[in-house]
C-alpha positions in Angstrom: 177.1 112.3 97.4 174.8 111.3 94.6 174.7 107.7 95.8 173.7 108.7 99.4 170.8 110.8 98.1 169.9 108.0 95.7 169.8 105.4 98.4 167.7 107.8 100.6 165.2 108.2 97.8 165.2 104.5 97.2 164.4 103.8 100.9 161.6 106.3 100.8 160.2 104.8 97.7 160.4 101.3 99.2 158.8 102.4 102.4 155.9 104.0 100.5 155.5 101.0 98.3 155.4 98.7 101.4 152.8 100.9 103.0 150.6 100.8 99.9 151.1 97.0 99.5 150.4 96.3 103.2 153.5 94.4 103.9 156.2 94.6 106.5 159.3 96.4 105.4 162.6 96.7 107.1 164.9 99.2 105.5 168.4 99.8 106.7 171.7 100.9 105.4 174.6 100.1 107.7 177.1 101.2 105.1 176.4 104.9 105.7 176.3 104.7 109.4 172.6 105.5 109.7 170.4 103.6 112.1 167.9 101.2 110.6 164.3 102.3 110.2 161.7 100.5 112.4 159.6 97.8 110.8 156.2 98.9 109.5 153.4 96.4 110.1 150.0 97.1 108.5 146.9 95.0 109.1 145.7 92.9 106.1 143.5 94.9 103.7 140.5 92.7 104.3 140.6 93.2 108.1 140.2 97.0 107.9 137.4 96.9 105.3 133.9 97.0 106.8 131.2 97.1 104.2 128.5 99.8 104.7 125.1 98.3 104.6 122.2 100.6 104.3 119.1 99.8 106.2 116.1 99.1 104.0 113.7 102.0 103.6 110.7 101.6 105.8 107.7 100.2 104.0 104.8 102.6 104.0 101.4 101.1 104.2 99.6 101.0 100.9 96.8 103.5 101.0 93.8 103.0 98.8 92.7 106.4 97.5 89.1 105.2 97.4 88.8 104.1 101.0 87.7 107.5 102.3 85.2 107.8 99.4 83.7 104.4 100.1 83.6 105.0 103.9 82.0 108.4 103.6 79.3 107.3 101.1 78.4 104.4 103.4 78.1 106.8 106.4 75.8 109.1 104.4 73.7 106.2 103.4 73.4 105.0 107.0 72.5 108.6 108.1 69.8 108.6 105.3 68.4 105.4 106.6 68.1 106.8 110.1 66.3 109.9 108.8 64.0 107.7 106.7 63.1 105.7 109.8 62.3 108.9 111.7 60.0 110.0 108.9 62.2 112.8 107.6 61.9 111.8 103.9 63.4 115.0 102.4 66.4 114.9 104.7 66.9 111.2 103.8 66.7 111.9 100.1 69.3 114.7 100.5 71.7 112.3 102.3 71.2 109.6 99.7 71.9 112.1 97.0 75.1 113.2 98.7 76.2 109.6 99.0 75.8 109.1 95.3 77.4 112.5 94.5 80.5 111.5 96.5 80.8 108.3 94.3 80.3 110.3 91.1 83.0 112.8 92.1 85.7 110.1 92.4 88.6 110.6 90.0 87.5 108.9 86.8 83.9 108.5 88.0 82.0 106.0 90.0 82.8 103.2 87.5 86.5 103.7 87.1 87.5 101.2 89.8 86.1 97.7 90.5 85.5 98.6 94.2 83.9 101.9 93.4 81.7 100.3 90.7 80.5 97.6 93.2 79.8 100.1 96.0 78.0 102.4 93.5 75.8 99.7 92.2 75.1 98.4 95.7 74.3 101.9 96.9 71.9 102.6 94.0 70.2 99.2 94.6 69.6 99.9 98.3 68.4 103.4 97.7 66.0 102.3 95.0 64.7 99.5 97.2 64.0 102.0 100.0 62.3 104.3 97.6 60.0 101.6 96.3 59.0 100.8 99.9 58.4 104.5 100.5 56.3 104.7 97.3 54.1 101.8 98.6 53.4 103.8 101.7 52.9 107.2 100.2 54.7 109.5 97.7 58.2 108.0 97.9 60.8 110.3 99.5 58.5 113.3 99.3 57.4 114.5 102.7 53.7 115.2 103.0 53.1 118.8 103.9 50.2 119.2 106.3 48.0 122.1 105.7 46.2 123.9 108.5 42.4 123.8 108.3 
């Protein structure tokens, strides 16, 4: 009886080994009158392996933190020019001041980045040129208050 259980255990061991190794195994024992076990056919290990490829992360557009600052200061300067053309000198001066204040409020100041520094210097130069022209014509950016007679 010990040999029958030993051969059964051996067949089971061989079957498991064959499954793990991926080979065909035909096990049978005609000496004990048992039918042969069917052949086990496994696909080759490389055929069942499909590598998982992750899609690359989408590239986010690079955002310059100073774009909004530069754009807003330019808008304020343009509004100030419009007010100056209309003769609203005090309003123009206020808009020019706000354009400069936005640049000064940038993280690190108006001279912390090359683009900020260039825009700031350009802005100051244009405002100074406009003020010099206004000084030639009167009191600069000071509106003349008319007094009633």
